[in-house]
C-alpha positions as CSV (number, residue, x, y, z in Angstrom):
1,M,0.0,0.0,0.0
2,K,2.9,2.3,0.9
3,N,4.4,1.6,-2.6
4,L,1.2,2.5,-4.3
5,K,1.0,5.9,-2.5
6,T,4.6,6.6,-3.4
7,I,4.0,5.7,-7.1
8,A,0.8,7.8,-7.2
9,L,2.6,10.7,-5.6
10,S,5.5,10.4,-8.0
11,L,3.0,10.4,-10.9
12,V,1.3,13.6,-9.7
13,V,4.6,15.3,-9.3
14,L,5.8,14.1,-12.7
15,L,2.6,15.2,-14.5
16,S,2.5,18.6,-12.8
17,T,6.0,19.4,-14.0
18,V,5.3,18.5,-17.7
19,T,5.1,21.7,-19.7
20,I,2.5,22.1,-22.3
21,T,4.1,22.9,-25.6
22,A,2.5,25.0,-28.3
23,Q,1.2,23.5,-31.5
24,T,1.7,25.4,-34.7
25,K,-0.8,24.7,-37.5
26,K,0.0,26.0,-41.0
27,I,-2.9,27.1,-43.1
28,D,-3.8,25.4,-46.3
29,T,-3.4,28.3,-48.7
30,A,-5.3,26.6,-51.5
31,K,-8.4,26.1,-49.2
32,S,-8.2,29.3,-47.2
33,S,-9.7,32.5,-48.6
34,I,-9.9,36.3,-48.2
35,A,-12.9,38.1,-49.7
36,W,-12.9,41.9,-49.9
37,V,-15.5,44.6,-50.4
38,G,-14.8,48.2,-51.2
39,K,-17.6,50.6,-51.2
40,K,-18.1,54.0,-52.8
41,V,-21.0,56.5,-53.0
42,T,-22.4,54.9,-56.2
43,G,-22.0,51.2,-55.3
44,Q,-19.3,48.7,-54.4
45,H,-16.8,46.3,-55.8
46,N,-15.8,42.9,-54.4
47,G,-13.1,40.4,-55.0
48,T,-10.5,38.1,-53.6
49,V,-6.8,38.1,-52.6
50,N,-4.8,35.0,-51.8
51,F,-2.6,33.9,-48.9
52,K,1.0,33.3,-49.5
53,D,1.4,31.5,-46.2
54,G,0.2,31.6,-42.6
55,L,0.0,29.8,-39.3
56,I,-2.0,29.7,-36.1
57,I,-0.4,28.7,-32.8
58,F,-2.4,26.8,-30.2
59,K,-1.5,26.0,-26.6
60,S,-3.9,23.9,-24.5
61,N,-6.3,24.0,-27.4
62,K,-6.5,27.8,-27.2
63,V,-5.2,30.3,-29.8
64,V,-2.1,32.0,-28.6
65,G,-0.6,33.4,-31.8
66,G,-0.8,33.7,-35.6
67,K,1.1,35.2,-38.5
68,F,0.0,35.5,-42.1
69,T,1.4,36.7,-45.4
70,V,-0.9,37.8,-48.2
71,D,0.1,37.9,-51.9
72,M,-1.2,41.3,-52.9
73,T,-0.4,40.6,-56.6
74,S,-3.2,38.1,-56.6
75,M,-5.8,40.7,-55.9
76,T,-8.7,40.6,-58.3
77,A,-12.2,42.0,-58.6
78,T,-14.9,39.2,-58.9
79,D,-17.9,41.5,-59.6
80,L,-16.6,42.5,-63.1
81,S,-15.2,40.7,-66.1
82,G,-13.3,41.5,-69.2
83,E,-11.9,44.9,-69.9
84,Y,-13.6,46.5,-66.8
85,Q,-12.1,43.9,-64.5
86,E,-8.7,44.4,-66.0
87,K,-8.9,48.2,-65.5
88,L,-10.0,47.9,-61.9
89,N,-7.4,45.2,-61.1
90,G,-4.7,47.4,-62.6
91,H,-5.9,50.5,-60.6
92,L,-6.0,48.5,-57.3
93,K,-2.5,47.3,-57.9
94,A,-1.2,50.7,-58.9
95,D,0.5,53.2,-56.5
96,D,-2.9,55.0,-56.0
97,F,-4.0,52.0,-54.0
98,F,-1.8,49.0,-53.0
99,G,1.3,49.6,-55.1
100,T,1.9,45.8,-55.6
101,D,5.0,46.3,-57.7
102,K,6.8,47.7,-54.7
103,F,4.7,46.0,-52.0
104,A,4.0,42.5,-53.2
105,T,2.9,41.2,-49.8
106,A,1.0,42.4,-46.8
107,T,1.3,40.8,-43.3
108,L,-0.8,40.3,-40.2
109,V,0.8,39.3,-36.9
110,F,-1.3,38.5,-33.8
111,K,-0.2,40.7,-30.9
112,K,-2.9,40.3,-28.2
113,I,-5.5,37.5,-27.9
114,A,-8.3,37.4,-25.4
115,V,-10.8,34.7,-24.9
116,K,-14.3,36.1,-25.6
117,A,-16.3,32.9,-25.3
118,K,-15.7,29.2,-26.0
119,D,-13.8,29.0,-29.4
120,L,-14.2,32.8,-29.9
121,Y,-11.2,35.2,-29.4
122,T,-10.8,38.9,-29.7
123,V,-7.5,39.5,-31.5
124,T,-5.5,42.6,-31.9
125,A,-2.9,42.3,-34.6
126,D,-0.4,44.4,-36.5
127,L,-1.4,44.7,-40.2
128,V,1.3,45.9,-42.6
129,I,0.2,47.2,-46.0
130,K,2.5,49.2,-48.3
131,G,5.2,49.1,-45.6
132,K,3.0,50.9,-43.0
133,T,1.9,49.2,-39.8
134,S,-1.3,49.8,-38.0
135,P,-3.3,47.7,-35.4
136,V,-6.6,46.0,-36.3
137,T,-8.9,44.3,-33.8
138,F,-11.3,41.5,-34.8
139,D,-13.2,38.5,-33.4
140,L,-11.8,35.1,-34.5
141,A,-14.1,32.0,-34.4
142,V,-12.3,28.7,-34.3
143,K,-14.1,25.4,-35.0
144,G,-12.1,22.2,-35.7
145,N,-9.5,22.8,-38.3
146,S,-10.9,26.1,-39.5
147,A,-11.3,29.7,-38.3
148,T,-13.3,32.7,-39.6
149,T,-13.4,36.4,-39.1
150,K,-14.8,39.6,-40.6
151,F,-13.4,43.0,-40.0
152,N,-12.9,46.4,-41.6
153,V,-9.6,48.1,-42.5
154,D,-9.1,51.9,-42.8
155,R,-7.0,52.2,-45.9
156,T,-6.0,55.7,-45.1
157,K,-3.8,54.4,-42.2
158,Y,-1.7,52.7,-44.9
159,D,-1.3,55.9,-47.0
160,I,-4.1,54.8,-49.5
161,K,-5.9,58.1,-49.9
162,Y,-7.2,57.9,-53.5
163,G,-10.8,59.1,-53.7
164,S,-11.1,59.6,-49.9
165,G,-13.5,62.2,-48.7
166,S,-11.4,62.5,-45.6
167,F,-8.5,64.0,-47.7
168,F,-10.2,65.5,-50.8
169,S,-13.1,67.8,-51.2
170,N,-15.6,68.1,-54.0
171,L,-15.4,64.4,-54.9
172,G,-19.2,64.1,-55.1
173,D,-20.3,60.7,-56.3
174,K,-16.6,59.7,-56.9
175,A,-15.9,59.4,-53.2
176,I,-14.7,56.0,-52.0
177,N,-15.1,54.8,-48.4
178,D,-12.0,54.9,-46.3
179,E,-12.8,51.4,-44.9
180,F,-12.9,48.2,-46.9
181,E,-14.3,44.9,-45.5
182,L,-12.5,41.6,-45.3
183,A,-14.0,38.2,-44.7
184,V,-11.4,35.6,-43.9
185,D,-11.9,31.8,-43.9
186,L,-8.8,29.8,-42.7
187,K,-8.4,26.1,-43.2
188,F,-5.5,24.3,-41.4
């Protein structure tokens, strides 16, 4: 009986000293997606942009980190086709907007993560677009091997001011909203 207690006590001590290691899960870039919506006074445009790579870090089945790289050269409008799509895609990739010749990627790095509810986190991350860093905050829902979020980005914080009523007057119906919407679906 004394040996059993000694063994049990040894097991408790051993298990309490085991450290829980983080688990890194890479995203499947082919199955993960980013959809965007940009609005203006007279309507909106929507499209997609692809991930180059990314990962989420878990510890004790909770999100504790994440880092993602987006291929800005893959940006395309999906609400147009033909010549109009080519023109919009070209303008979005030009220096007026995202300047993809100089800034081919954008990055997002989780900086602060708080549990909001079971499998729901409030994340504050550094978003880098056109070499400029600004924080964004969003809710991230995790279920199994996937995660989703929707949030808005103020493009003017990244020196993207084209058509912004915040910087230019007399734009009338040519004004473009400062914020664009992102809907992100991660598969890992």
